[in-house]
VOBA-1610 file (N, C-alpha, C; in pm, whole numbers, padded with zeros to 5 digits, always signed):
BEGIN
Unk+10991+11116+08557Unk+10909+11048+08463Unk+10909+10997+08358Unk+10874+10847+08327Unk+10895+10772+08236Unk+10804+10830+08129Unk+10870+10844+08012Unk+10764+10848+07898Unk+10665+10814+07828Unk+10565+10786+07812Unk+10492+10698+07710Unk+10563+10607+07630Unk+10655+10700+07555Unk+10734+10608+07465Unk+10769+10526+07495Unk+10820+10455+07631Unk+10888+10406+07679Unk+10812+10287+07710Unk+10708+10364+07808Unk+10621+10239+07873Unk+10580+10139+07754Unk+10472+10196+07651Unk+10409+10114+07553Unk+10512+09994+07508Unk+10620+10020+07410Unk+10671+09880+07373Unk+10711+09779+07506Unk+10768+09809+07611Unk+10763+09785+07751Unk+10638+09704+07763Unk+10529+09717+07766Unk+10386+09688+07813Unk+10374+09539+07715Unk+10390+09652+07599Unk+10361+09510+07412Unk+10440+09384+07443Unk+10549+09402+07487Unk+10658+09288+07534Unk+10602+09166+07612Unk+10578+09296+07694Unk+10501+09165+07864Unk+10403+09088+07788Unk+10290+09195+07756Unk+10163+09101+07703Unk+10201+08982+07589Unk+10283+09033+07464Unk+10310+08887+07418Unk+10400+08806+07492Unk+10450+08795+07557Unk+10549+08693+07653Unk+10463+08629+07718Unk+10373+08686+07769Unk+10244+08610+07876Unk+10189+08540+07776Unk+10136+08585+07644Unk+10024+08506+07558Unk+10131+08393+07531Unk+10216+08409+07506Unk+10315+08289+07406Unk+10310+08161+07507Unk+10325+08211+07642Unk+10394+08097+07761Unk+10267+08067+07813Unk+10153+08094+07756Unk+09995+08063+07800Unk+09948+07924+07713Unk+10009+07994+07567Unk+09988+07899+07468Unk+10047+07777+07487Unk+10215+07780+07536Unk+10279+07708+07541Unk+10254+07604+07657Unk+10175+07631+07753Unk+10174+07563+07873Unk+10117+07420+07856Unk+10018+07388+07795Unk+10010+07272+07751Unk+10094+07186+07729Unk+10177+07217+07633Unk+10321+07134+07590Unk+10391+07134+07661Unk+10425+07249+07733Unk+10502+07183+07806Unk+10486+07107+07934Unk+10357+07139+07964Unk+10287+06988+08090Unk+10320+06857+08015Unk+10269+06844+07872Unk+10266+06746+07860Unk+10430+06654+07812Unk+10537+06729+07775Unk+10656+06709+07761Unk+10749+06717+07919Unk+10703+06775+08003Unk+10784+06733+08152Unk+10668+06620+08215Unk+10546+06589+08157Unk+10464+06451+08257Unk+10470+06522+08395Unk+10416+06675+08423Unk+10399+06725+08547Unk+10235+06775+08548Unk+10214+06790+08677Unk+10063+06868+08707Unk+10063+07014+08675Unk+09912+07065+08683Unk+09916+07199+08618Unk+09970+07291+08756Unk+09960+07184+08866Unk+09981+07268+08999Unk+10133+07335+08963Unk+10209+07244+08898Unk+10373+07282+08955Unk+10432+07391+08797Unk+10308+07402+08686Unk+10372+07448+08567Unk+10406+07614+08597Unk+10321+07751+08667Unk+10382+07815+08731Unk+10544+07816+08757Unk+10601+07699+08825Unk+10723+07747+08858Unk+10800+07674+08726Unk+10718+07682+08668Unk+10833+07593+08527Unk+10882+07730+08452
//
């Protein structure tokens, strides 16, 4: 069984990563001149 002290920091990093990607998506879309449908693959 994985202790919560290992799970909590891993979950925090995942949330921070998802948040930073979602904030950066409009800039990425403009820089690549791509459609929103292709952004999840970027």
